[in-house]
C-alpha positions as a printed NumPy array, in Angstrom:
array([[  0.315,  -0.318,  -0.159],
       [  2.595,   2.592,  -0.788],
       [  1.359,   5.72 ,  -2.083],
       [  2.595,   8.153,  -3.983],
       [  1.276,  10.777,  -1.133],
       [  0.257,  14.333,  -3.151],
       [ -1.325,  15.735,  -0.732],
       [ -3.515,  14.248,   2.729],
       [ -6.897,  16.34 ,   3.316],
       [ -8.627,  15.204,   6.519],
       [-12.68 ,  15.592,   6.339],
       [-13.461,  14.992,   9.294],
       [-12.811,  12.146,  12.106],
       [-14.075,   9.483,   9.874],
       [-12.306,  10.267,   6.364],
       [ -9.219,  11.074,   4.699],
       [ -8.049,  11.385,   1.26 ],
       [ -4.339,  10.8  ,   0.178],
       [ -4.476,  11.742,  -3.603],
       [ -7.167,  10.221,  -5.716],
       [ -7.93 ,   8.069,  -2.509],
       [-10.251,   8.041,   0.261],
       [-10.139,   6.305,   3.282],
       [-12.518,   5.428,   5.363],
       [-12.212,   5.046,   9.525],
       [-11.441,   1.912,  11.189],
       [-14.404,  -0.194,  12.375],
       [-14.461,  -3.589,  14.124],
       [-17.962,  -4.142,  14.35 ],
       [-19.036,  -7.472,  12.026],
       [-21.296,  -6.778,   9.233],
       [-24.491,  -8.716,   8.908],
       [-22.411, -11.445,   7.045],
       [-20.021, -11.503,  10.371],
       [-16.725,  -9.871,   8.539],
       [-14.989,  -7.591,   9.589],
       [-13.49 ,  -4.438,   7.323],
       [-10.53 ,  -2.838,   9.163],
       [ -9.163,  -1.346,   5.763],
       [-11.504,   0.757,   3.116],
       [ -9.895,   2.181,   0.155],
       [-12.061,   3.786,  -2.652],
       [-11.576,   6.234,  -5.55 ],
       [-13.869,   8.279,  -7.954],
       [-11.595,   8.342, -10.675],
       [-12.257,   4.819, -11.85 ],
       [-14.56 ,   4.26 ,  -9.221],
       [-13.158,   1.018,  -7.155],
       [-12.938,   0.017,  -3.599],
       [-10.359,  -1.868,  -1.989],
       [-10.792,  -3.504,   1.331],
       [ -8.945,  -5.559,   3.979],
       [-10.489,  -7.388,   6.673],
       [-11.025, -10.647,   8.438],
       [-14.029, -12.494,   8.007],
       [-16.994, -14.446,   9.135],
       [-14.43 , -17.428,   9.948],
       [-11.9  , -15.449,  11.48 ],
       [ -9.77 , -15.261,   7.936],
       [ -7.897, -12.361,   6.542],
       [ -9.266, -11.287,   3.205],
       [ -8.444,  -8.446,   0.666],
       [-11.886,  -7.732,  -1.765],
       [-11.525,  -5.395,  -5.133],
       [-14.303,  -4.342,  -6.615],
       [-14.597,  -2.436,  -9.9  ],
       [-17.558,  -0.716, -10.369],
       [-17.59 ,   0.83 , -13.834],
       [-17.553,  -2.499, -15.331],
       [-20.563,  -0.667, -17.965],
       [-17.313,  -0.069, -19.681],
       [-14.718,  -2.078, -19.027],
       [-14.943,  -5.718, -17.853],
       [-12.731,  -6.254, -14.44 ],
       [-12.634,  -9.219, -12.427],
       [-14.003,  -8.252,  -9.221],
       [-12.708, -10.513,  -6.323],
       [-12.547, -11.158,  -2.683],
       [ -9.442, -13.272,  -1.573],
       [ -8.105, -15.199,   1.202],
       [ -4.636, -13.359,   2.128],
       [ -2.033, -14.263,   4.786],
       [ -2.029, -12.595,   8.651],
       [  1.297, -11.081,   7.979],
       [ -0.477,  -9.204,   4.778],
       [ -2.723,  -7.768,   6.153],
       [ -0.744,  -6.985,   9.285],
       [  1.34 ,  -5.304,   6.933],
       [ -1.733,  -3.347,   5.525],
       [ -2.769,  -2.141,   8.975],
       [  0.897,  -0.953,   9.942],
       [  0.72 ,   1.039,   6.951],
       [ -2.56 ,   2.214,   8.18 ],
       [ -1.369,   3.275,  11.41 ],
       [  2.007,   4.712,  10.116],
       [ -0.789,   7.135,   7.351],
       [ -2.684,   8.11 ,  11.026],
       [  0.35 ,   8.866,  13.124],
       [  1.62 ,  11.344,  10.292],
       [ -1.946,  12.975,  10.011],
       [ -2.232,  13.203,  13.528],
       [ -5.374,  10.577,  14.034],
       [ -4.852,   9.469,  16.928],
       [ -8.569,   8.463,  17.323],
       [ -8.08 ,   5.638,  14.393],
       [ -4.501,   4.117,  15.604],
       [ -5.828,   2.477,  18.858],
       [ -8.753,   0.829,  16.59 ],
       [ -5.911,  -0.257,  13.913],
       [ -4.035,  -1.326,  17.353],
       [ -6.683,  -3.695,  18.059],
       [ -7.387,  -4.812,  14.968],
       [ -3.627,  -6.39 ,  15.044],
       [ -4.639,  -7.984,  18.21 ],
       [ -7.455,  -9.695,  17.077],
       [ -5.748, -10.833,  14.22 ],
       [ -2.392, -12.73 ,  16.439],
       [ -5.67 , -14.092,  18.421],
       [ -7.127, -15.528,  15.518],
       [ -3.526, -17.441,  13.776]])
């Protein structure tokens, strides 16, 4: 997740932008399917979404959605990743949070790492 950081904007406590990417505040509450979306990264040009989290079975995953399939055929996917890969993504987000004074986000990411280690 190494980004070319052009400009970082903090919109509120729940969202920041880094260049063309928008990141949502981490949320460790499982969704209706039992999945926990730890990192959400989206772009409006082109419309695409990346998500990293822990599925209902405790397995780390990465999801990719391309939302412009009317124009281009691109495969969306959800695939299992290693605990190490997810931890690396979370640590990158901690660094981004530290460098942008998103102090409320850091303990949530640290808690996510703890959850990940409990499931490994």
